[in-house]
C-alpha positions as CSV (number, residue, x, y, z in Angstrom):
1,M,112.7,91.5,134.3
2,L,114.8,89.4,136.7
3,D,114.4,86.3,134.4
4,S,115.7,88.4,131.5
5,L,118.7,89.6,133.5
6,S,119.4,86.1,134.7
7,E,119.3,84.8,131.1
8,G,121.6,87.6,130.0
9,R,124.1,86.7,132.7
10,K,124.0,83.0,131.8
11,L,124.7,83.9,128.2
12,Y,127.5,86.3,129.2
13,V,129.2,83.6,131.3
14,A,128.7,80.8,128.7
15,H,129.8,82.7,125.6
16,C,132.3,85.3,126.9
17,G,133.7,83.5,129.9
18,S,134.7,80.4,127.8
19,C,137.5,82.4,126.1
20,H,138.6,85.1,128.6
21,T,138.2,86.5,132.1
22,L,134.8,88.2,132.6
23,Y,134.4,91.8,133.7
24,L,131.9,93.0,136.2
25,P,129.1,95.1,134.6
26,E,130.3,98.2,136.5
27,R,133.7,98.1,134.8
28,F,132.5,99.9,131.7
29,K,129.9,102.5,130.6
30,A,126.9,101.4,128.6
31,S,128.4,102.8,125.4
32,E,131.6,100.9,126.0
33,W,129.8,97.7,126.6
34,E,128.0,98.1,123.3
35,I,131.3,98.5,121.5
36,N,132.9,95.6,123.3
37,V,130.0,93.2,122.7
38,D,129.7,94.3,119.0
39,E,133.4,93.5,118.5
40,M,133.1,90.1,120.1
41,Q,129.8,89.0,118.7
42,E,131.2,87.0,115.8
43,K,134.0,85.4,117.8
44,G,131.6,84.4,120.6
45,K,129.1,83.1,118.1
46,I,126.4,85.2,119.6
47,T,123.1,85.8,117.8
48,D,121.5,89.2,117.7
49,S,118.9,88.1,120.3
50,Q,121.6,86.7,122.6
51,K,123.6,89.9,122.2
52,A,120.5,92.0,123.2
53,K,120.1,89.9,126.4
54,I,123.8,90.1,127.3
55,L,123.8,93.9,126.8
56,N,120.6,94.3,128.8
57,Y,122.4,92.4,131.7
58,L,125.6,94.3,131.4
59,K,123.9,97.7,131.1
60,S,121.8,97.0,134.2
61,G,124.9,97.3,136.4
62,C,127.2,99.5,134.3
63,K,129.0,102.7,135.4
64,S,126.4,105.0,133.9
65,S,123.6,104.9,131.5
66,D,125.4,107.3,129.1
């Protein structure tokens, strides 16, 4: 589990942080993260597998589990 979260964080930093400031996972609710990452997937050139790992990382520390 920890390896998966670590990989998700690395992908988040590499793909999302290369274009804009990163937000801490607790900044948004799980449902908000899903919308945000969906909207940015194409721009960030993120595969579906990478997206799942990034969302897993972000949701692990988000405001609520919705």
